[in-house]
N, C-alpha and C positions, 0 to 999 in steps of 0.2 A: 597425171593423176589428179582428180578433182580434189581441192584442198576443202577439209571439214571446216565449217564456221565456228567450230568450238561449243556450239550450244543453240538453243531456242529459247522460244517462251516458256517452254515446259521443263527445261534442262537447265542445269548450272554450267557455269565455266569453270576452267580449272585455273589455279593461281600460278603465274610464272615465278622465275627465280626471283631472289632478292627481296620477297614479301613473305610475312609471316603466315602460317598456316595452322589449322587445326590438325589435319592429317596429311602426310606425305606418303602416297603409295607408290611402293615398289613393286615393279613387274619385270622379272627376268624371263626373257623370251628366247626361243630356239624353235624354228619352223612353226611360228605361231600366229601367222598372218590371219587365218581365219577365226582362231580363238579370239584374239584381241579386238576384233571387230564385233564380238558380242559382250567381252567384258567392258569396254570403254563407255558404251551407253548405259550400262548399269551403274557405273561410277558417276556419271553425268547427274543422273537422278539423285544420288546422294550428294553431288556438290551443291546442290540447291539449298541444302541446309547446313553442310559444313564446309568450311574453308579448305579446299583440297590442292595439292599439287601432285600430278601423276607423273612418276618417272619410269620410263622404260628402257631397260638395259638389255640390249640384244647380244647373243652370243654368237655373232656371224652367222645368221640364218640364210641359207640359199634361196629362200622363197620369198624374198620381198618383204619381210617382216618389218624391217626397221623403216622401209618407206611407207609402209601402211601407217605406222606409229606416226611417222612425221607428218602424215596428211592432215593429222589433227594439229593444228597450230599452236593450241595451249598445251600439248604434251611435251614434255622434256623427254626427247628420244636419242640415245646415245649408242655407239657400238662398245662393246668391252674390251674390243682389241683381239679377240680370238674366241674360242670356246672354253671359257673359264670355268663352266659349271655353275651349280645352282648359288654355292657361296660366293665364288669369285664374282659373279654378276651382282649379287646383293651388294658386295663391298664397293664395287664400281659405282652402283647407284647412290650408295649413301653419301657419296661426294657431292651430288647435286640435291640432298633432301633439303638443304637450307634450315631455316628457322621453323621447325614444326614441333608440335606438342606431343604428337605420336606418330609411329611409322607402321603402315599396314603392308605387310608383305603376302603378295597374291600370286599364285600360280596363273599363268596366262589362261589356262581353260576354265575360268571361274565366271560365274555371273553373281553379283551382289544383289540379294534380295532387298528391297526397300525397308529401311528401319534397322538393317543389320549393323552398320557402322555406329548408329546412335546406341544401340543397346551394348555393344563391345565398348564404346567409349565411357558409359555409365559404369561398367565393371571395373574399367581400367581406373576409374577415379576413387575407387575403394582403397583405403590404406594397405601398403604392403603389396598391392598386385602390380607386377611388372609387364606380364604378357596375358592377352586374352586370346582364346580360340573360340570359334563359332560352331554350330550345328553344320554339317556338310551333307549335302543330298547329293546322291548320284544322278546320272542321266536320266534314271527311271523316277526320280522323286524319292527314293528310298533313302533313309538316313545311314550313313557309311559309319563303321566304327572306327573312328579317327582318335580316339584317346588312348593314351599308352602309360605303362608303368616302367620305372627304370629298369633297363636290362639286368638280369641276374642269371647265375647259373640254373637255380630252380625253376626260374621262369622259363628258361630254355629248354630244360628237361620237360616240363608240362607241355610246353608247344611242340616239342618233338614227339610225344607220346600221343596227345589228344589232337593236334591240329586246331582246327576251328571249331571241334565239338565240345560239347560239356560246358555250355555257356555259364553255368552257376558253379563252377569249381572256384576254389579259393583264389584270391589274386595272387598269392605267392606262386601259384603255378601257371599264371597267363600273363604275358606282357601286355597284350591287347585287352583294353577294357571290354568286355563281352557282354555284360549283362544291360539288357535295355533300359531298366530303370535308372541306370546312372547316366543316360543320356536326356533325361527329363528335368534335371534340377541342376542349378549352378553349383559348382565345387571346384576344390583346388585339384589339379591334375600334375603328374610329374612331366608329361610332355606330350605332344600330339603332332600328327602329320603336319608338315610345313607348308601345306598348301593355301593356309589362310591364318594369319595371326597378326595381332596388334600388340605394339610393343611401346612402353613409354619412352620419351626420350631419355629420361633419367636412366632407365634400365640399359637402352642402347649404348648409352655412354659408359656405363660401368662395365659392361659385359665385353666391349670392344668389337673387333673384327669377327666375322664367321670364319671358320677354319677351312681354307680352301683345300686342305689335303683330301678332302672326303669327295670333291668333284659333284656328286650326286649321291643321295642317301646318307642318312646319320649325321649329317651337319646339324639339322635341327635339334636331334638328340643331345648333341654335344651343347648347342646353343642354349637350350632350356635347361641343362645341368649347371652351366656356368652362371646363369641367372639366379638359378636356386642358391649357388655357392655365394654370390653376391649379395643375397638377402632379398631377393624378388620372387614372389610366388607368381605361378601360372593358374590362370583359372578357365574353366570352360564356361561359356554362356549360351545356354540352349535357346534363347530367344533371338539370337542374332543368328541368321541362316544365310548360307551361299549354296550355290547349285555348282557342283564339279562334274565337267563332262568326262574327266579322266582321260588318261593317255597323252596328256599334254607334253610328258618328257619322253614319250615313245616306249614300245614295248619290243624286249628282244632278249634273248639269252644272255647276251653280254651284260645288259643291264641287271638282270636277274642275279647273275654272278658277281657283279659289283655291289649289289645290295647287301648278299651274304657275307662277302669279304668286309665291306665297310662296317658291318656290326661287329665284326671282330676286331677291326682297327679301332673302333670306338671303345671297346671293352678294355683293350691293351692300353689305351691312352690313360685310363683312369684307374687301373688295378694291376696288380703285381704279376710276375711271370706265371706263377703257380696257377693263379686263378684264371689266367688269360688261357693257359694251355687246357685247363679243364672246359673253359668256354668254348674253345675251338674244337674240342673232343665231342661236345654235345652237338655242336653244329654238324660236324663230320656224321654223327649217328643219325641225326635227323634226315640228312638227305640219303644216307645209305639205306635206311627203312623204306623210302619212298623212291629207290632207284629203279624201279620198273619204268618210271616216266622218264623219257630222254632229257626233259628240262632239268629234273633233278640230279641225273647221272653227270650233266654237264657242270652243275653247281658244285657237286661232289668232288669232281677231278679238280676243280679250281680250290675249293675250300682246304683240300687234303695237300695241296703242293703250293705252301706259300711264296716258292720262288717264281711261280707263274703270276702273281698278282701284279707286277709291273707292268704286264702286257694288258690290263684292264684299262677301260676308258678313264682318262685324266685329262687335266686342262691343257690346253694348246693355245699358243699365242699366234696371230697372224704375223708372218714376217713383214719387216719394213720393206716398201718398196725399193728396187734396186737402184734407182737413181738416188733415193735418200742415204742409202748405204754408202755409195760412191762420193756423194757430196761429204759424208762424215769422214771419208779416208779409210773405210773398212772394207776389206775384200769382198767381192760379191761371190 
């Protein structure tokens, strides 16, 4: 495979380990070979203005993602040791971040629009701001509703009853921020989808590791909450723009089931038994009223039977080679 020269006269080079940087970019990959070949050039354009280190943590992709990343000689590319999920991949990558003022976590199926990082850094420099999230455009160039409010029973009831309709309903009845006007000005948010977020080094140190029990989905909800509890606010910066092709994590009924269950796991982590039981009941109702759809029926069966949750996708580590185990005296 041809090696990338790491830059040209019109793009910047990434900074290797051992040197201080303004931004350390973390990209957790799985089956992302085609995606990162679009992401990395967009980061190079930004590297002409900001000192950046790019760390790709690959979750045992079978499509050669790690080799594609390593072809860029100034990218720090590493295996995670299995398929550890999004949170687990971030935690592995954090070990290679080094001396960085801030950490930019990106899905691999992103393209960073010029000026986005500068706008996010400017917002992050404001007192009390610990996390900044950008405007996210979908593959058609339309703005996605990426902002969220803290999950609650009443918001779950509102979403169960109305779904994505009635965008002007009060926020107490909607977890997703639906009003278009709220995507035109900078403001404080509870949390946002984890596809793109800039985290100050101070915040990352205070919050600590991402919770790997979620594997995928709700890990960002939990991280934002812990940041708020540590005294760091999250802000939306509309002038920072990234493009999201979507689908980088894949689409399947199993992932939809995991999304629904992890919402309940998250709520249980931060609330008592009675409130969690109520939250679970609303989730059952949500999918019951939509059970004419096969996908909702599958989710309903899973949500209503907690003993089945252990069969959902979760972190898996690649076994050590047989020769290594035998060398250590461990039976193969």
